N, C-alpha and C positions, 0 to 999 in steps of 0.2 A: 971806572970806565966812563967814557963820554961818547955822546952821539952828536954828529955835526950834520947840518943841512946847509948846503951852499947853493947859491943861485946868482944869476947876473941879471940886472935890470937896467936898461938904458946905458950899458957899458960900465955899470958900477957892479963890482963883485961884493956880494954879501955872504956872510957866514954866521949861522946861529948854532950855538953849542949848548948842550945840556948834560950835566953829569948824572949818572945813574948807577945803581947797584943791582947786580943780577943775583938773585937769591934762588935757592932751590928748596924743595921740600920733598920728602920721600913719597914715591908714587906706588910703591909695592908694600903698603901697610896692611896688616891683618890682625884680627883679634885672636888671641890664643887662650885656650882653656875655658872658653865660653860655651856652655851647654845650651841646648834648646829647652831643656826641662830641668827643674829642680823640685825637690820635695818640700812640702810644708814643714817648717821647723828646722830645716837643715841649716847647718852652720854656714856662715858666709864663705864664699869661694873667691880666691885670687884669680884675676884675669890680667893679661898683659897685652900690649900692642907691639908687634914686631915690625921692624922696618922704619921706625921713627928717625927722621933725619931733617935738618941737623939737630943735635941735642941742644937743650937749653930753652926750648919753647914751652908752650902751654897747651892744654887740651880743653875742648868743649865736649863734656859728657852730658848726655841726657838719659833719664830713666829713673822712675820712682824707686826702684829696688837697688840702685847703685849707692855705694858709700866709699869714703876715702879715695876720691878720684884725684889722680895725679896725671902728669903729662903722658906717661906710657904704661899706666897700670890703674887698677881700681878693684873693688870687690863687688860681687853680686851678693846681695843679702836677702835670702828668701823670707826672713822674718819681717821685712818691710813690705811684703806683698800679701795679697789676699789669695788663699787657696782657690784654684779653679780659674784664676785670671791670667791673662797674657799681657806682658809689658814690653813696649818698644824700647830699645836701647840704641843710642847713636853715639858716635865718636868722630871728632874732627881735630886734627893737630894744627897748631899755629906755630910757625917757625919764629925764632927770635926777631926776624926782620918783618914779620907780619904776613908771610905767605901761608895759605891754607892747603891742607891735604884734601883728598876726596873724603866724603863722609861715609863711614861704615855704619851699617844698620843691621839690627837683628831683633827678633822677637823671642822673648823668654817666657815660658809658662811656669807657674807655680802650681804643682799638682797637689791635691789634697791627699792626706794619708788614708790608707785603707782602715776600715773599722775592725779592731781586734776584739770587740765585745763578745761575750758568750755568757750563757746562764750557768750558775753554779750555786748549789745550796750551801748554806753555812755548815751543815752537818750531814754526814752519811753514816749508815749502819755498816759495820764491817761484814755482817752476814747478809746484806741487802742485795748482793748481786751487782753486775756491771751497770754503770751509769753512762748513758749517751751524752757526749759533750757536743753541743750544737752552737756553732759560731753564727754571728750575724752575717758575716761575709765569709764565704767558703774559699778554700784554696790555701789555707795556712796549715800550721803544724802545732799540735798540742804537745806539751811536755810536762814532766813532773813525776813524782813517785806514784806508781800504780797506773800510769797512763800508757796505753798502747793504742796507736792510731787515734780514733776519735772516741775512745772509751776510757772511763776511770774504773779501775778494779779495786774497790776498797779493801778486799781481803789480801791483795798483793801489796798495797801500800802499807797496810798495818795500822795499828792504833796511833793516833797523834795528829798534829796539825801539819798541813802540807800546802804548798803553793802550786797551783795548776796555772800554767802559762800558755797563752795562744799567741803565736807570731805569724804574721802574714806579710808577704811581699806581693804587690800588685803588678800589673803589666807595665806600669810606669817606673818600676824598680823602687818604689817607695815602700818602706817597711815600718810596721807598727807592731807593738807587742803589749800585752796586758796580762798581769798576773793577779789571781784571786786566791784567797786562802779558804780552806775548808778543814773541818776536823772529822776524823774517822773515829767513831765510838762503838762500843759494844752496847747494844740495847739491853736494858735491865728491867726487871719487873716480873710479876707473875699474875696469872689470871686466877681469880677466886670466884666462887659462887656460880660456876657454869654448870 
């Protein structure tokens, strides 16, 4: 296409022309699959950009937790972030002819995992009665042989080595689990000289 400007000065007609190219870039672009929150240690997640036009351009991504950035896709990698921190992410598309889209912005938080720690002795007596299982952070579930609710019943578990596991999911939907081993034994010995 060309643009012309014509004018007349002192009876002389002048015309100036300039060739130009009209390019377009998608105006209805959106980020897809990008969450506001991710959990510590979570596997990287694929995100895409919808509405990229025309194809063949490049992208300007920013964000410390971004990886494998392409024109219309990237990965959010929680392993690149620090739990408890929030990271700004931006995206802008550049068409093959150099036109830029609007800039898309989002903030992504990396949530720390809940603490699945709990106290457990290495040995319990089968005749010792129920043992309270007390987690550092409440709200999870204990599991294992002889476990009911938040109690270990050695007599129900029976003799042997067992794993007791505590799994907790917090309000951010982050899950952590920890298993510990204990041995259920029969106490042996006798009292003399009493």
